[in-house]
All heavy atoms as a GROMACS GRO file, in nm:
protein
  582
    1MET      N    1   0.082  -0.119   0.000
    1MET     CA    2   0.000   0.000   0.000
    1MET      C    3   0.086   0.126   0.000
    1MET      O    4   0.053   0.222  -0.065
    1MET     CB    5  -0.092  -0.004   0.123
    1MET     CG    6  -0.194   0.103   0.125
    1MET     SD    7  -0.351   0.024   0.082
    1MET     CE    8  -0.459   0.154   0.106
    2SER      N    9   0.197   0.124   0.070
    2SER     CA   10   0.282   0.242   0.074
    2SER      C   11   0.347   0.271  -0.061
    2SER      O   12   0.376   0.384  -0.093
    2SER     CB   13   0.389   0.229   0.183
    2SER     OG   14   0.476   0.121   0.152
    3LEU      N   15   0.369   0.167  -0.142
    3LEU     CA   16   0.424   0.189  -0.275
    3LEU      C   17   0.325   0.264  -0.362
    3LEU      O   18   0.363   0.350  -0.440
    3LEU     CB   19   0.461   0.055  -0.341
    3LEU     CG   20   0.579  -0.020  -0.280
    3LEU    CD1   21   0.595  -0.154  -0.349
    3LEU    CD2   22   0.706   0.061  -0.294
    4ILE      N   23   0.199   0.232  -0.351
    4ILE     CA   24   0.097   0.302  -0.427
    4ILE      C   25   0.090   0.448  -0.384
    4ILE      O   26   0.083   0.538  -0.466
    4ILE     CB   27  -0.041   0.233  -0.410
    4ILE    CG1   28  -0.037   0.094  -0.472
    4ILE    CG2   29  -0.152   0.318  -0.472
    4ILE    CD1   30  -0.157   0.010  -0.442
    5MET      N   31   0.098   0.472  -0.256
    5MET     CA   32   0.094   0.608  -0.204
    5MET      C   33   0.216   0.687  -0.251
    5MET      O   34   0.206   0.804  -0.281
    5MET     CB   35   0.088   0.608  -0.051
    5MET     CG   36  -0.038   0.543   0.003
    5MET     SD   37  -0.180   0.643  -0.031
    5MET     CE   38  -0.202   0.715   0.128
    6ALA      N   39   0.332   0.622  -0.258
    6ALA     CA   40   0.453   0.690  -0.301
    6ALA      C   41   0.445   0.732  -0.447
    6ALA      O   42   0.501   0.834  -0.486
    6ALA     CB   43   0.574   0.600  -0.279
    7ASP      N   44   0.375   0.654  -0.529
    7ASP     CA   45   0.363   0.687  -0.671
    7ASP      C   46   0.266   0.802  -0.697
    7ASP      O   47   0.278   0.872  -0.794
    7ASP     CB   48   0.317   0.565  -0.750
    7ASP     CG   49   0.426   0.459  -0.762
    7ASP    OD1   50   0.543   0.495  -0.743
    7ASP    OD2   51   0.392   0.343  -0.787
    8LYS      N   52   0.170   0.820  -0.612
    8LYS     CA   53   0.065   0.918  -0.635
    8LYS      C   54   0.118   1.061  -0.654
    8LYS      O   55   0.080   1.125  -0.753
    8LYS     CB   56  -0.039   0.914  -0.524
    8LYS     CG   57  -0.162   0.994  -0.556
    8LYS     CD   58  -0.269   0.974  -0.454
    8LYS     CE   59  -0.390   1.056  -0.491
    8LYS     NZ   60  -0.498   1.041  -0.396
    9PRO      N   61   0.208   1.114  -0.567
    9PRO     CA   62   0.257   1.250  -0.590
    9PRO      C   63   0.329   1.265  -0.724
    9PRO      O   64   0.316   1.365  -0.791
    9PRO     CB   65   0.351   1.275  -0.474
    9PRO     CG   66   0.306   1.182  -0.367
    9PRO     CD   67   0.253   1.060  -0.440
   10GLU      N   68   0.404   1.164  -0.765
   10GLU     CA   69   0.473   1.171  -0.894
   10GLU      C   70   0.372   1.174  -1.008
   10GLU      O   71   0.390   1.247  -1.104
   10GLU     CB   72   0.568   1.054  -0.909
   10GLU     CG   73   0.686   1.060  -0.815
   10GLU     CD   74   0.777   0.940  -0.828
   10GLU    OE1   75   0.758   0.857  -0.918
   10GLU    OE2   76   0.867   0.930  -0.745
   11ASP      N   77   0.267   1.095  -0.996
   11ASP     CA   78   0.165   1.094  -1.099
   11ASP      C   79   0.096   1.230  -1.110
   11ASP      O   80   0.072   1.279  -1.219
   11ASP     CB   81   0.061   0.985  -1.073
   11ASP     CG   82   0.118   0.845  -1.090
   11ASP    OD1   83   0.225   0.832  -1.152
   11ASP    OD2   84   0.055   0.751  -1.042
   12GLU      N   85   0.064   1.290  -0.996
   12GLU     CA   86   0.001   1.422  -0.996
   12GLU      C   87   0.095   1.525  -1.056
   12GLU      O   88   0.053   1.610  -1.135
   12GLU     CB   89  -0.038   1.463  -0.854
   12GLU     CG   90  -0.154   1.382  -0.798
   12GLU     CD   91  -0.183   1.414  -0.652
   12GLU    OE1   92  -0.126   1.511  -0.598
   12GLU    OE2   93  -0.263   1.340  -0.592
   13GLU      N   94   0.223   1.516  -1.022
   13GLU     CA   95   0.321   1.609  -1.076
   13GLU      C   96   0.334   1.590  -1.226
   13GLU      O   97   0.342   1.687  -1.301
   13GLU     CB   98   0.456   1.588  -1.007
   13GLU     CG   99   0.560   1.690  -1.050
   13GLU     CD  100   0.689   1.674  -0.972
   13GLU    OE1  101   0.687   1.699  -0.851
   13GLU    OE2  102   0.789   1.636  -1.034
   14SER      N  103   0.334   1.467  -1.271
   14SER     CA  104   0.344   1.440  -1.415
   14SER      C  105   0.225   1.499  -1.490
   14SER      O  106   0.242   1.555  -1.598
   14SER     CB  107   0.349   1.288  -1.440
   14SER     OG  108   0.467   1.234  -1.387
   15VAL      N  109   0.108   1.488  -1.432
   15VAL     CA  110  -0.013   1.543  -1.495
   15VAL      C  111  -0.001   1.695  -1.504
   15VAL      O  112  -0.031   1.755  -1.608
   15VAL     CB  113  -0.139   1.502  -1.417
   15VAL    CG1  114  -0.262   1.579  -1.466
   15VAL    CG2  115  -0.163   1.353  -1.428
   16ILE      N  116   0.046   1.757  -1.398
   16ILE     CA  117   0.062   1.903  -1.396
   16ILE      C  118   0.165   1.946  -1.499
   16ILE      O  119   0.142   2.039  -1.578
   16ILE     CB  120   0.102   1.952  -1.256
   16ILE    CG1  121  -0.016   1.932  -1.159
   16ILE    CG2  122   0.145   2.099  -1.258
   16ILE    CD1  123   0.020   1.950  -1.014
   17LEU      N  124   0.280   1.878  -1.502
   17LEU     CA  125   0.385   1.913  -1.597
   17LEU      C  126   0.340   1.892  -1.741
   17LEU      O  127   0.369   1.973  -1.828
   17LEU     CB  128   0.512   1.832  -1.570
   17LEU     CG  129   0.587   1.869  -1.442
   17LEU    CD1  130   0.702   1.772  -1.418
   17LEU    CD2  131   0.637   2.012  -1.448
   18LYS      N  132   0.266   1.785  -1.764
   18LYS     CA  133   0.215   1.759  -1.900
   18LYS      C  134   0.120   1.871  -1.941
   18LYS      O  135   0.126   1.921  -2.054
   18LYS     CB  136   0.143   1.625  -1.904
   18LYS     CG  137   0.093   1.589  -2.041
   18LYS     CD  138   0.026   1.455  -2.046
   18LYS     CE  139  -0.028   1.428  -2.185
   18LYS     NZ  140  -0.103   1.304  -2.192
   19GLY      N  141   0.033   1.913  -1.850
   19GLY     CA  142  -0.059   2.022  -1.879
   19GLY      C  143   0.014   2.152  -1.909
   19GLY      O  144  -0.022   2.225  -2.002
   20MET      N  145   0.118   2.180  -1.830
   20MET     CA  146   0.198   2.302  -1.851
   20MET      C  147   0.265   2.296  -1.988
   20MET      O  148   0.268   2.395  -2.061
   20MET     CB  149   0.300   2.319  -1.740
   20MET     CG  150   0.238   2.354  -1.607
   20MET     SD  151   0.357   2.353  -1.470
   20MET     CE  152   0.475   2.472  -1.523
   21PHE      N  153   0.322   2.180  -2.021
   21PHE     CA  154   0.389   2.163  -2.149
   21PHE      C  155   0.291   2.186  -2.264
   21PHE      O  156   0.322   2.255  -2.361
   21PHE     CB  157   0.452   2.023  -2.159
   21PHE     CG  158   0.520   1.997  -2.289
   21PHE    CD1  159   0.646   2.050  -2.315
   21PHE    CD2  160   0.459   1.921  -2.387
   21PHE    CE1  161   0.709   2.027  -2.436
   21PHE    CE2  162   0.521   1.897  -2.509
   21PHE     CZ  163   0.647   1.950  -2.532
   22GLU      N  164   0.172   2.130  -2.252
   22GLU     CA  165   0.071   2.146  -2.357
   22GLU      C  166   0.032   2.292  -2.374
   22GLU      O  167   0.014   2.340  -2.487
   22GLU     CB  168  -0.050   2.059  -2.328
   22GLU     CG  169  -0.022   1.910  -2.345
   22GLU     CD  170  -0.135   1.821  -2.298
   22GLU    OE1  171  -0.238   1.871  -2.246
   22GLU    OE2  172  -0.121   1.698  -2.313
   23GLU      N  173   0.020   2.365  -2.264
   23GLU     CA  174  -0.014   2.508  -2.272
   23GLU      C  175   0.098   2.586  -2.339
   23GLU      O  176   0.073   2.675  -2.421
   23GLU     CB  177  -0.043   2.564  -2.133
   23GLU     CG  178  -0.177   2.524  -2.077
   23GLU     CD  179  -0.294   2.567  -2.164
   23GLU    OE1  180  -0.297   2.683  -2.209
   23GLU    OE2  181  -0.382   2.483  -2.190
   24ILE      N  182   0.222   2.555  -2.303
   24ILE     CA  183   0.336   2.622  -2.365
   24ILE      C  184   0.339   2.593  -2.515
   24ILE      O  185   0.361   2.683  -2.596
   24ILE     CB  186   0.469   2.581  -2.298
   24ILE    CG1  187   0.474   2.639  -2.156
   24ILE    CG2  188   0.589   2.625  -2.379
   24ILE    CD1  189   0.586   2.584  -2.071
   25MET      N  190   0.314   2.468  -2.551
   25MET     CA  191   0.314   2.432  -2.693
   25MET      C  192   0.204   2.507  -2.768
   25MET      O  193   0.225   2.552  -2.880
   25MET     CB  194   0.298   2.280  -2.711
   25MET     CG  195   0.415   2.199  -2.654
   25MET     SD  196   0.578   2.254  -2.710
   25MET     CE  197   0.572   2.207  -2.880
   26LYS      N  198   0.087   2.523  -2.707
   26LYS     CA  199  -0.021   2.600  -2.770
   26LYS      C  200   0.022   2.744  -2.791
   26LYS      O  201  -0.002   2.802  -2.898
   26LYS     CB  202  -0.146   2.599  -2.681
   26LYS     CG  203  -0.233   2.479  -2.698
   26LYS     CD  204  -0.366   2.503  -2.627
   26LYS     CE  205  -0.400   2.386  -2.540
   26LYS     NZ  206  -0.517   2.410  -2.456
   27MET      N  207   0.087   2.802  -2.690
   27MET     CA  208   0.132   2.941  -2.701
   27MET      C  209   0.234   2.957  -2.812
   27MET      O  210   0.232   3.055  -2.887
   27MET     CB  211   0.190   2.988  -2.567
   27MET     CG  212   0.087   3.003  -2.458
   27MET     SD  213   0.162   3.041  -2.298
   27MET     CE  214   0.223   3.206  -2.329
   28ILE      N  215   0.322   2.858  -2.824
   28ILE     CA  216   0.423   2.864  -2.930
   28ILE      C  217   0.356   2.850  -3.066
   28ILE      O  218   0.387   2.926  -3.159
   28ILE     CB  219   0.530   2.753  -2.908
   28ILE    CG1  220   0.613   2.786  -2.783
   28ILE    CG2  221   0.620   2.739  -3.030
   28ILE    CD1  222   0.700   2.672  -2.734
   29GLN      N  223   0.264   2.755  -3.080
   29GLN     CA  224   0.195   2.735  -3.208
   29GLN      C  225   0.115   2.859  -3.248
   29GLN      O  226   0.107   2.892  -3.366
   29GLN     CB  227   0.102   2.614  -3.199
   29GLN     CG  228   0.176   2.483  -3.196
   29GLN     CD  229   0.084   2.365  -3.173
   29GLN    OE1  230  -0.019   2.377  -3.109
   29GLN    NE2  231   0.123   2.250  -3.223
   30GLN      N  232   0.056   2.926  -3.151
   30GLN     CA  233  -0.023   3.045  -3.179
   30GLN      C  234   0.064   3.170  -3.190
   30GLN      O  235   0.014   3.280  -3.205
   30GLN     CB  236  -0.129   3.063  -3.070
   30GLN     CG  237  -0.230   2.952  -3.068
   30GLN     CD  238  -0.320   2.957  -2.946
   30GLN    OE1  239  -0.305   3.042  -2.858
   30GLN    NE2  240  -0.414   2.865  -2.938
   31ARG      N  241   0.193   3.148  -3.179
   31ARG     CA  242   0.293   3.256  -3.190
   31ARG      C  243   0.275   3.365  -3.084
   31ARG      O  244   0.301   3.482  -3.108
   31ARG     CB  245   0.293   3.314  -3.330
   31ARG     CG  246   0.322   3.211  -3.437
   31ARG     CD  247   0.354   3.272  -3.570
   31ARG     NE  248   0.358   3.175  -3.677
   31ARG     CZ  249   0.458   3.092  -3.704
   31ARG    NH1  250   0.563   3.092  -3.628
   31ARG    NH2  251   0.451   3.009  -3.806
   32GLN      N  252   0.228   3.323  -2.966
   32GLN     CA  253   0.215   3.417  -2.855
   32GLN      C  254   0.348   3.435  -2.782
   32GLN      O  255   0.369   3.534  -2.715
   32GLN     CB  256   0.109   3.369  -2.755
   32GLN     CG  257  -0.030   3.366  -2.813
   32GLN     CD  258  -0.131   3.306  -2.717
   32GLN    OE1  259  -0.098   3.271  -2.605
   32GLN    NE2  260  -0.254   3.294  -2.762
   33ILE      N  261   0.434   3.335  -2.796
   33ILE     CA  262   0.565   3.340  -2.732
   33ILE      C  263   0.662   3.260  -2.816
   33ILE      O  264   0.623   3.164  -2.883
   33ILE     CB  265   0.559   3.287  -2.586
   33ILE    CG1  266   0.688   3.317  -2.511
   33ILE    CG2  267   0.527   3.139  -2.584
   33ILE    CD1  268   0.676   3.298  -2.361
   34LYS      N  269   0.788   3.299  -2.814
   34LYS     CA  270   0.890   3.228  -2.890
   34LYS      C  271   0.963   3.132  -2.797
   34LYS      O  272   0.982   3.159  -2.679
   34LYS     CB  273   0.992   3.325  -2.949
   34LYS     CG  274   0.935   3.413  -3.058
   34LYS     CD  275   1.044   3.500  -3.115
   34LYS     CE  276   0.989   3.585  -3.227
   34LYS     NZ  277   1.095   3.667  -3.286
   35ILE      N  278   1.004   3.019  -2.854
   35ILE     CA  279   1.081   2.921  -2.778
   35ILE      C  280   1.206   2.986  -2.721
   35ILE      O  281   1.242   2.963  -2.606
   35ILE     CB  282   1.119   2.801  -2.868
   35ILE    CG1  283   0.994   2.727  -2.910
   35ILE    CG2  284   1.218   2.709  -2.798
   35ILE    CD1  285   1.017   2.623  -3.017
   36GLU      N  286   1.272   3.068  -2.800
   36GLU     CA  287   1.395   3.133  -2.756
   36GLU      C  288   1.372   3.217  -2.632
   36GLU      O  289   1.456   3.223  -2.543
   36GLU     CB  290   1.453   3.221  -2.869
   36GLU     CG  291   1.503   3.144  -2.988
   36GLU     CD  292   1.396   3.114  -3.091
   36GLU    OE1  293   1.276   3.144  -3.067
   36GLU    OE2  294   1.431   3.058  -3.196
   37THR      N  295   1.257   3.283  -2.624
   37THR     CA  296   1.225   3.367  -2.509
   37THR      C  297   1.213   3.283  -2.382
   37THR      O  298   1.266   3.321  -2.277
   37THR     CB  299   1.094   3.444  -2.533
   37THR    OG1  300   1.106   3.520  -2.653
   37THR    CG2  301   1.061   3.535  -2.416
   38ILE      N  302   1.146   3.170  -2.392
   38ILE     CA  303   1.130   3.082  -2.276
   38ILE      C  304   1.266   3.036  -2.226
   38ILE      O  305   1.297   3.044  -2.107
   38ILE     CB  306   1.043   2.960  -2.312
   38ILE    CG1  307   0.901   3.005  -2.348
   38ILE    CG2  308   1.041   2.859  -2.197
   38ILE    CD1  309   0.817   2.897  -2.411
   39ILE      N  310   1.348   2.988  -2.318
   39ILE     CA  311   1.479   2.935  -2.280
   39ILE      C  312   1.570   3.046  -2.228
   39ILE      O  313   1.641   3.029  -2.129
   39ILE     CB  314   1.544   2.861  -2.399
   39ILE    CG1  315   1.455   2.746  -2.445
   39ILE    CG2  316   1.682   2.808  -2.361
   39ILE    CD1  317   1.496   2.684  -2.576
   40GLN      N  318   1.566   3.162  -2.292
   40GLN     CA  319   1.649   3.275  -2.250
   40GLN      C  320   1.614   3.318  -2.108
   40GLN      O  321   1.703   3.342  -2.026
   40GLN     CB  322   1.634   3.392  -2.347
   40GLN     CG  323   1.723   3.510  -2.312
   40GLN     CD  324   1.708   3.624  -2.412
   40GLN    OE1  325   1.620   3.621  -2.498
   40GLN    NE2  326   1.791   3.723  -2.400
   41LYS      N  327   1.486   3.327  -2.077
   41LYS     CA  328   1.443   3.366  -1.941
   41LYS      C  329   1.492   3.265  -1.838
   41LYS      O  330   1.537   3.302  -1.730
   41LYS     CB  331   1.291   3.380  -1.932
   41LYS     CG  332   1.236   3.492  -2.015
   41LYS     CD  333   1.271   3.625  -1.956
   41LYS     CE  334   1.209   3.737  -2.038
   41LYS     NZ  335   1.251   3.868  -1.995
   42ALA      N  336   1.484   3.137  -1.872
   42ALA     CA  337   1.530   3.033  -1.780
   42ALA      C  338   1.681   3.044  -1.757
   42ALA      O  339   1.729   3.027  -1.645
   42ALA     CB  340   1.495   2.895  -1.834
   43THR      N  341   1.755   3.077  -1.862
   43THR     CA  342   1.900   3.094  -1.849
   43THR      C  343   1.933   3.217  -1.765
   43THR      O  344   2.018   3.212  -1.677
   43THR     CB  345   1.966   3.106  -1.988
   43THR    OG1  346   1.930   2.992  -2.066
   43THR    CG2  347   2.117   3.113  -1.977
   44GLU      N  348   1.864   3.328  -1.792
   44GLU     CA  349   1.888   3.452  -1.718
   44GLU      C  350   1.862   3.435  -1.568
   44GLU      O  351   1.929   3.496  -1.486
   44GLU     CB  352   1.800   3.565  -1.772
   44GLU     CG  353   1.842   3.614  -1.909
   44GLU     CD  354   1.741   3.710  -1.971
   44GLU    OE1  355   1.634   3.736  -1.911
   44GLU    OE2  356   1.770   3.760  -2.081
   45GLN      N  357   1.765   3.353  -1.534
   45GLN     CA  358   1.729   3.333  -1.394
   45GLN      C  359   1.807   3.218  -1.332
   45GLN      O  360   1.777   3.173  -1.221
   45GLN     CB  361   1.579   3.309  -1.381
   45GLN     CG  362   1.498   3.429  -1.423
   45GLN     CD  363   1.349   3.404  -1.418
   45GLN    OE1  364   1.302   3.306  -1.361
   45GLN    NE2  365   1.273   3.492  -1.480
   46ASN      N  366   1.909   3.170  -1.405
   46ASN     CA  367   1.995   3.060  -1.359
   46ASN      C  368   1.916   2.933  -1.326
   46ASN      O  369   1.952   2.857  -1.237
   46ASN     CB  370   2.080   3.103  -1.238
   46ASN     CG  371   2.179   3.210  -1.275
   46ASN    OD1  372   2.238   3.206  -1.382
   46ASN    ND2  373   2.197   3.307  -1.187
   47ILE      N  374   1.807   2.913  -1.399
   47ILE     CA  375   1.730   2.790  -1.383
   47ILE      C  376   1.798   2.678  -1.461
   47ILE      O  377   1.796   2.563  -1.420
   47ILE     CB  378   1.584   2.811  -1.430
   47ILE    CG1  379   1.516   2.915  -1.340
   47ILE    CG2  380   1.507   2.681  -1.433
   47ILE    CD1  381   1.380   2.960  -1.390
   48ILE      N  382   1.858   2.714  -1.575
   48ILE     CA  383   1.931   2.616  -1.654
   48ILE      C  384   2.068   2.673  -1.690
   48ILE      O  385   2.087   2.795  -1.690
   48ILE     CB  386   1.856   2.575  -1.782
   48ILE    CG1  387   1.833   2.696  -1.875
   48ILE    CG2  388   1.726   2.506  -1.751
   48ILE    CD1  389   1.776   2.661  -2.011
   49THR      N  390   2.161   2.584  -1.723
   49THR     CA  391   2.295   2.626  -1.764
   49THR      C  392   2.297   2.658  -1.912
   49THR      O  393   2.203   2.625  -1.986
   49THR     CB  394   2.398   2.514  -1.736
   49THR    OG1  395   2.366   2.402  -1.819
   49THR    CG2  396   2.398   2.473  -1.589
   50GLN      N  397   2.404   2.719  -1.956
   50GLN     CA  398   2.420   2.751  -2.098
   50GLN      C  399   2.422   2.623  -2.181
   50GLN      O  400   2.364   2.619  -2.289
   50GLN     CB  401   2.547   2.832  -2.122
   50GLN     CG  402   2.561   2.883  -2.264
   50GLN     CD  403   2.454   2.983  -2.304
   50GLN    OE1  404   2.419   3.070  -2.226
   50GLN    NE2  405   2.402   2.971  -2.425
   51ASP      N  406   2.487   2.519  -2.130
   51ASP     CA  407   2.489   2.391  -2.203
   51ASP      C  408   2.348   2.335  -2.218
   51ASP      O  409   2.310   2.286  -2.325
   51ASP     CB  410   2.577   2.288  -2.132
   51ASP     CG  411   2.726   2.320  -2.144
   51ASP    OD1  412   2.764   2.394  -2.237
   51ASP    OD2  413   2.803   2.269  -2.060
   52SER      N  414   2.270   2.342  -2.111
   52SER     CA  415   2.131   2.296  -2.118
   52SER      C  416   2.052   2.381  -2.216
   52SER      O  417   1.970   2.330  -2.292
   52SER     CB  418   2.066   2.301  -1.980
   52SER     OG  419   2.125   2.208  -1.894
   53PHE      N  420   2.077   2.510  -2.212
   53PHE     CA  421   2.011   2.602  -2.306
   53PHE      C  422   2.037   2.557  -2.450
   53PHE      O  423   1.945   2.544  -2.530
   53PHE     CB  424   2.063   2.744  -2.285
   53PHE     CG  425   2.023   2.840  -2.394
   53PHE    CD1  426   1.903   2.908  -2.388
   53PHE    CD2  427   2.106   2.863  -2.504
   53PHE    CE1  428   1.865   2.997  -2.489
   53PHE    CE2  429   2.070   2.950  -2.604
   53PHE     CZ  430   1.950   3.017  -2.597
   54ASN      N  431   2.163   2.533  -2.482
   54ASN     CA  432   2.199   2.493  -2.618
   54ASN      C  433   2.134   2.361  -2.656
   54ASN      O  434   2.082   2.346  -2.767
   54ASN     CB  435   2.350   2.482  -2.632
   54ASN     CG  436   2.419   2.616  -2.618
   54ASN    OD1  437   2.359   2.721  -2.638
   54ASN    ND2  438   2.546   2.614  -2.581
   55ARG      N  439   2.133   2.265  -2.564
   55ARG     CA  440   2.073   2.134  -2.590
   55ARG      C  441   1.922   2.147  -2.610
   55ARG      O  442   1.866   2.090  -2.704
   55ARG     CB  443   2.104   2.041  -2.472
   55ARG     CG  444   2.079   1.898  -2.503
   55ARG     CD  445   2.137   1.805  -2.397
   55ARG     NE  446   2.204   1.877  -2.290
   55ARG     CZ  447   2.191   1.852  -2.160
   55ARG    NH1  448   2.114   1.754  -2.120
   55ARG    NH2  449   2.253   1.923  -2.070
   56ILE      N  450   1.856   2.221  -2.524
   56ILE     CA  451   1.711   2.239  -2.535
   56ILE      C  452   1.676   2.312  -2.664
   56ILE      O  453   1.583   2.273  -2.735
   56ILE     CB  454   1.655   2.317  -2.413
   56ILE    CG1  455   1.667   2.232  -2.287
   56ILE    CG2  456   1.511   2.360  -2.436
   56ILE    CD1  457   1.642   2.309  -2.159
   57HIS      N  458   1.751   2.415  -2.694
   57HIS     CA  459   1.725   2.491  -2.816
   57HIS      C  460   1.738   2.402  -2.939
   57HIS      O  461   1.653   2.406  -3.029
   57HIS     CB  462   1.821   2.610  -2.826
   57HIS     CG  463   1.785   2.705  -2.935
   57HIS    ND1  464   1.831   2.690  -3.063
   57HIS    CD2  465   1.705   2.814  -2.935
   57HIS    CE1  466   1.782   2.786  -3.139
   57HIS    NE2  467   1.705   2.863  -3.063
   58ARG      N  468   1.840   2.320  -2.941
   58ARG     CA  469   1.862   2.230  -3.054
   58ARG      C  470   1.746   2.129  -3.065
   58ARG      O  471   1.693   2.107  -3.174
   58ARG     CB  472   1.996   2.157  -3.036
   58ARG     CG  473   2.049   2.089  -3.157
   58ARG     CD  474   2.194   2.040  -3.143
   58ARG     NE  475   2.225   1.980  -3.014
   58ARG     CZ  476   2.304   2.037  -2.920
   58ARG    NH1  477   2.359   2.155  -2.941
   58ARG    NH2  478   2.328   1.975  -2.806
   59MET      N  479   1.705   2.071  -2.952
   59MET     CA  480   1.595   1.974  -2.953
   59MET      C  481   1.464   2.038  -2.999
   59MET      O  482   1.391   1.981  -3.080
   59MET     CB  483   1.577   1.912  -2.814
   59MET     CG  484   1.686   1.817  -2.777
   59MET     SD  485   1.680   1.743  -2.610
   59MET     CE  486   1.529   1.794  -2.539
   60LEU      N  487   1.436   2.156  -2.946
   60LEU     CA  488   1.311   2.223  -2.983
   60LEU      C  489   1.313   2.268  -3.129
   60LEU      O  490   1.211   2.265  -3.196
   60LEU     CB  491   1.285   2.342  -2.890
   60LEU     CG  492   1.249   2.305  -2.747
   60LEU    CD1  493   1.241   2.429  -2.660
   60LEU    CD2  494   1.118   2.228  -2.741
   61ASP      N  495   1.430   2.307  -3.176
   61ASP     CA  496   1.443   2.346  -3.316
   61ASP      C  497   1.412   2.228  -3.408
   61ASP      O  498   1.338   2.240  -3.505
   61ASP     CB  499   1.584   2.400  -3.342
   61ASP     CG  500   1.597   2.460  -3.480
   61ASP    OD1  501   1.510   2.542  -3.519
   61ASP    OD2  502   1.695   2.425  -3.550
   62GLU      N  503   1.467   2.111  -3.373
   62GLU     CA  504   1.440   1.990  -3.450
   62GLU      C  505   1.291   1.954  -3.444
   62GLU      O  506   1.232   1.916  -3.545
   62GLU     CB  507   1.525   1.874  -3.399
   62GLU     CG  508   1.672   1.890  -3.430
   62GLU     CD  509   1.759   1.784  -3.363
   62GLU    OE1  510   1.704   1.682  -3.316
   62GLU    OE2  511   1.881   1.805  -3.359
   63TYR      N  512   1.232   1.964  -3.326
   63TYR     CA  513   1.091   1.935  -3.309
   63TYR      C  514   1.006   2.030  -3.393
   63TYR      O  515   0.912   1.988  -3.460
   63TYR     CB  516   1.053   1.946  -3.160
   63TYR     CG  517   0.910   1.910  -3.131
   63TYR    CD1  518   0.871   1.776  -3.124
   63TYR    CD2  519   0.813   2.007  -3.109
   63TYR    CE1  520   0.739   1.741  -3.096
   63TYR    CE2  521   0.682   1.974  -3.081
   63TYR     CZ  522   0.646   1.840  -3.074
   63TYR     OH  523   0.515   1.807  -3.047
   64GLY      N  524   1.042   2.158  -3.391
   64GLY     CA  525   0.970   2.257  -3.471
   64GLY      C  526   0.978   2.230  -3.620
   64GLY      O  527   0.880   2.247  -3.693
   65LYS      N  528   1.093   2.183  -3.665
   65LYS     CA  529   1.108   2.151  -3.807
   65LYS      C  530   1.021   2.031  -3.844
   65LYS      O  531   0.959   2.030  -3.951
   65LYS     CB  532   1.254   2.121  -3.839
   65LYS     CG  533   1.340   2.246  -3.842
   65LYS     CD  534   1.484   2.214  -3.868
   65LYS     CE  535   1.568   2.340  -3.862
   65LYS     NZ  536   1.712   2.310  -3.875
   66LYS      N  537   1.013   1.930  -3.754
   66LYS     CA  538   0.927   1.814  -3.780
   66LYS      C  539   0.781   1.856  -3.787
   66LYS      O  540   0.705   1.803  -3.866
   66LYS     CB  541   0.944   1.709  -3.670
   66LYS     CG  542   1.072   1.634  -3.678
   66LYS     CD  543   1.081   1.530  -3.567
   66LYS     CE  544   1.216   1.464  -3.564
   66LYS     NZ  545   1.230   1.371  -3.451
   67LYS      N  546   0.742   1.953  -3.704
   67LYS     CA  547   0.604   2.000  -3.701
   67LYS      C  548   0.580   2.108  -3.807
   67LYS      O  549   0.472   2.162  -3.817
   67LYS     CB  550   0.568   2.056  -3.563
   67LYS     CG  551   0.566   1.953  -3.453
   67LYS     CD  552   0.446   1.864  -3.472
   67LYS     CE  553   0.427   1.772  -3.355
   67LYS     NZ  554   0.303   1.697  -3.362
   68GLN      N  555   0.685   2.142  -3.882
   68GLN     CA  556   0.683   2.244  -3.985
   68GLN      C  557   0.645   2.382  -3.932
   68GLN      O  558   0.570   2.456  -3.994
   68GLN     CB  559   0.590   2.200  -4.099
   68GLN     CG  560   0.634   2.073  -4.165
   68GLN     CD  561   0.542   2.029  -4.276
   68GLN    OE1  562   0.428   2.073  -4.287
   68GLN    NE2  563   0.590   1.938  -4.359
   69TRP      N  564   0.698   2.413  -3.814
   69TRP     CA  565   0.676   2.546  -3.756
   69TRP      C  566   0.778   2.645  -3.809
   69TRP      O  567   0.755   2.765  -3.806
   69TRP     CB  568   0.688   2.543  -3.604
   69TRP     CG  569   0.583   2.461  -3.536
   69TRP    CD1  570   0.465   2.416  -3.589
   69TRP    CD2  571   0.587   2.412  -3.404
   69TRP    NE1  572   0.396   2.344  -3.496
   69TRP    CE2  573   0.468   2.341  -3.382
   69TRP    CE3  574   0.679   2.423  -3.299
   69TRP    CZ2  575   0.440   2.280  -3.259
   69TRP    CZ3  576   0.650   2.363  -3.179
   69TRP    CH2  577   0.532   2.292  -3.161
   70ALA      N  578   0.892   2.594  -3.854
   70ALA     CA  579   0.999   2.684  -3.899
   70ALA      C  580   1.026   2.663  -4.046
   70ALA      O  581   0.997   2.565  -4.104
   70ALA     CB  582   1.126   2.657  -3.819
   0.00000   0.00000   0.00000
């Protein structure tokens, strides 16, 4: 029973993160915000490192090309 209880917070967090990701993706698709802006703000606030910034930017750029956003 305790294993089930331990999984519950992670599941709730996953649902929240998935919802946040979907909202961000909608904003990007509707051109309300640029991917670069999101990543730049995270870097400026020391939430992510420059290496992470470069990796995320590259991944999102590839994803955008697959979705034909760019």
